[in-house]
N, C-alpha and C positions, 0 to 999 in steps of 0.2 A: 262845174264848166262844161257848157255843151255848146253845141253851135249842128245843126241839122240843113239841110237843103236838097229841095224837091223838084223834080222836073218831069212834065207833065210835055212830051211831044213825043209823034211818032215820027219823029227821023231818026232811026236807029245811028247811025253814024253820029249825029248831035249831041245823043242821049251818052251813046262812048265816049267823046271828048269829056263830057261834061263833066263827068264823074270822075273821069282821067283828072281834068284840071281841077276838079272840088278836091280830091284826096290829095293834089300836088298843095293846096292853101288850107288844109287844116294838118296836114302831116310839120305843119312849121309851128305848131302849138305842143311844146312840150309835156312828153308826160301823158302822152293820152290817147288812145283805142281809137281805131276807124271802123264802123261799121257803115255796110252798102247791102240795098236787096232794090227789086225788080217785080216790076208783073205788070204783062202788057205794054203799055206806053209810059210808064213809069218808074224813076229811078230816083232813090230816097240814099242819102250820105248823111253818114253822121259822125259828129265827134264827139266822145267824154271821157272827163276824166277816169280814174280808178275807180272812184266808188257813186260813179254818178247812175240813178235805175234806169235801163235799159229795157225795153220790153220788146218784142216783133211777133206779130202773126200773122201767119198765112196759109192763104186756104184754096189751092188751085190759084185766082187769079186776083184774088182777094186778098188784100195787104194791108196792115197796120203796122205803125212803127210809135210806141211811147215814150218819151224823156223826160223824166223826173217823174211826178209821185201823182195824183189822180184819186180824188175821191168823193164817192156817189153819195147819194143823199143819208142814206143808210150809217156812214160814214166809213164803211167797208174801199180799202185803196182798190186801185181797178186797175187790172190789166190791158195790155191794147185790146186785147181782143171784146174786153165789156166796151173800152171806146168806139171800138170800129161799130159794133152792134148797135148804141148808143146814138152815134152820131149819123150812121147809116139808116138810121130806123125811118117810118113815116112822118112822125113828128119830131125827127133828129134837132130841128133848129129850139126845142124848149129843153132838150135834153143837156145840163150844164155842169161839170164836175169842179170841185172845189181844189187846192194844192199849187202845188207850181208845177206848170209842165207844158211842155208842147207836143202835138201828136199828130198824126195825119193818117187818114184813114181811106181805103179806094175799093171799089168795084166797080167790074166791068159793067153794069145794066143803070149803074146810076153816078158814076163818077169819080171825083176824091174829093176831101171835107179834111179840110187842114184847119186847126186852132191851138190855142194853149188855155193857162189860168183865165181865169174870166175877170182879175184886174188889168190884165195885159202885161204883167209881169215881167213875161218870159217874151221878148222884142220875139217878131213876126212880121216881116215885108214879103209884098211880093207885086209880080209884076205881068204883065202879060207879055207875049213873043207876038212878031211880026206876020210870023205863016202859022196864027192858031198855037194851044197849049200856054202855059207860062210857068213861070219861076216861083216858085217859096223860098225862103230862105231866112235863117236866124240873122245872118250877116251880108250887105248888101256888096260888100264885095263877091260873094259867089254870084252874084247873076252876073262880070265880066268873064265868069269862068265857062258859058254857054258862048260858043263859034262864032251865032249871030248876033251876040247883043252889042250894041253901042251904045259906047260910056260918054255922058255925057251929063255937066253938071246944071241942074235946077238952082235957079236963082231965088225960088223961095226957101227949099230945103235950104243953101249957102246962108240966109237973112235969119233963120232960126239961128242955125249954131253958131253966126256972129253975135248977134242980137240979142236971142232971148236964150241962148244954152238949150238949148229945144229943137222940137219938130214942130215947124207951123205947118195947118194941118194937114196931119199926118206923111208932112214928105221928104224922107231924106235928104243929103247929096246929090244921090243921081236921078238924074232926069227918066219918067216913069216907071218909078218904084214910090209905091207907098206900102207904109207899116199902117199893119193892123190895126183898127182903136181897142178900145179894151172893153170888151163885154160882143165883141162881135168874131165867129167863125167865118172861112174863105170855103167856099162852095161854085165845084166846077160847072160852065154853063155849057150847052152847046155851040160847036164852032171854035173853043177855045176859049181860054183867059176863066175869070173865077169870079163871084160878087160874094161885096161884103155884106152878112147877115147877121144883124142883132138877135142874141141869142141874153144878153144878163145886160139889167139896169138896176145900177142902185137904189133904191128910193126911200128915203125919209118917213122915219115911225113917229108918228107924235107920243112923249108919254101920257099916260095916265093923270089927268086935270089933281088927283088928287096926291097924287104922288110925292112923296116927303125925299128931302134931299136924300137919308140915310136910305129908303126901299132904292131910289135909283142907284148910289151907291153899290146894292146889293145888288142888283139885276144885272150891272153891268161886269161883274166881276165876276157873275153865273155864267153870263157869255164867253167871258175872257176865258174863265178853265173851261168848258168847254168848247174852244176853241183849240186849247193846251191838248187837251186830251183825243180832240177831232184828227188833228195833223202831225201828231206822235208815231212812229214807223211800228209798223207790226213787229209782237215780242217785244224784245228787249234793247233793241242795238238802236239806242237813242243817243246822238251824238249834235251836242251844243258849242256851235263858237263861239267861246265867250271873250268878250272885249275886256268885261269890267264896268263898261260902259252904261248907262242907262236899260235902254232896250234890254241889250243882253244879261243885262243884270234880271230882270224884271223875270227875263223869259227863264230862268236861269232860279229863278226863286219860286216860280210857280211852279216848274217840272217836280222841284224838293216838295214844295204844299203838299201834290198829288199822290208824293210816292213810284214818283217814276223814273227808274234805277236810270241815270244818266251819265254819260262820259263829256265832261269839258274839253275842247282845243284851243289853243291860243296859236299865234304867231307872232315871233319876235325872238330875245334873250330876256336874261332874265333881270337884267339894268333895266331895260322899258319900261315907261310908264303905262302904258296897258297890258304889259305882262301882270306886271306886280300889283294890280289893281283885278284883271282875273284870279292872280294866287287867291287874292283877301276874299276876294266871294266863292271862289272854290272850297277856303277852307271854311269859311264860316258855313258853308251849305256842305261837309262834307263828302262835296264831291270828287271824284275821280280828273284828274288836269294833265295834259298832255301836252309840254310847251317845244312846240316846232318850230328849231334854228329859219332867222333867214342873214341874210347877207346883212342886214344893216343893223344899225340901234340906235336909239335914245335914249341919253342918260341925264 
């Protein structure tokens, strides 16, 4: 679990109030830790669970925060400094990191860049402030933490929630706020605010005309196993949330097939259906399993 809120505002008092209000908002999340960093007109506040990876880098007025994990083209897990150097480089719009993460990098001469994983699984929203500057956050509630923010309902956002169970045109419930589309990154612009820049797009590649069904299966399996190896944590600290369902069962079997030491975790009580399923999978794979108790049970 993690959330982040980032403010670019030349008004020091607004930054102070925003920081205090965001910390109050994030403090309502149980069993979490709150962090904060400042650089020039920038303020960043984040909250994470006890095991969530967080990396902070500062060099003078340059600042970068990375929450989650980012993997470069060589399969190496990047640090906040690596992300800052990539995103703020002259060809920064072409530097993309795989993995599940959200990050922000800033430089006095270049402004800031904010983004997340290329598939947009980590939600990120942004809005321009009336007097210049911008707010970027993973939770739209954080926008109301700015003392000059005026909360209004967006009809398009409301329609998406009521009728589509999602966002229409990347518009949430709060007017003036927009979710960053998948494959895009935010870049500050002169005079305040920011723009969405596309850095990644999924493209289809047709198989070889003579490829057989068996060859296609082998090719897909090889890609899947490469992804498993690519996304595993460095060292032997691999933990899998195992429900016993199809998805987690497939990942567990793939990790075992690759000989990657893994500990599984499942939530519930021993009588719960998912816990029983997870226990059977872990037993078949000889995988250590921790059962984390919850307050409810379905027998």
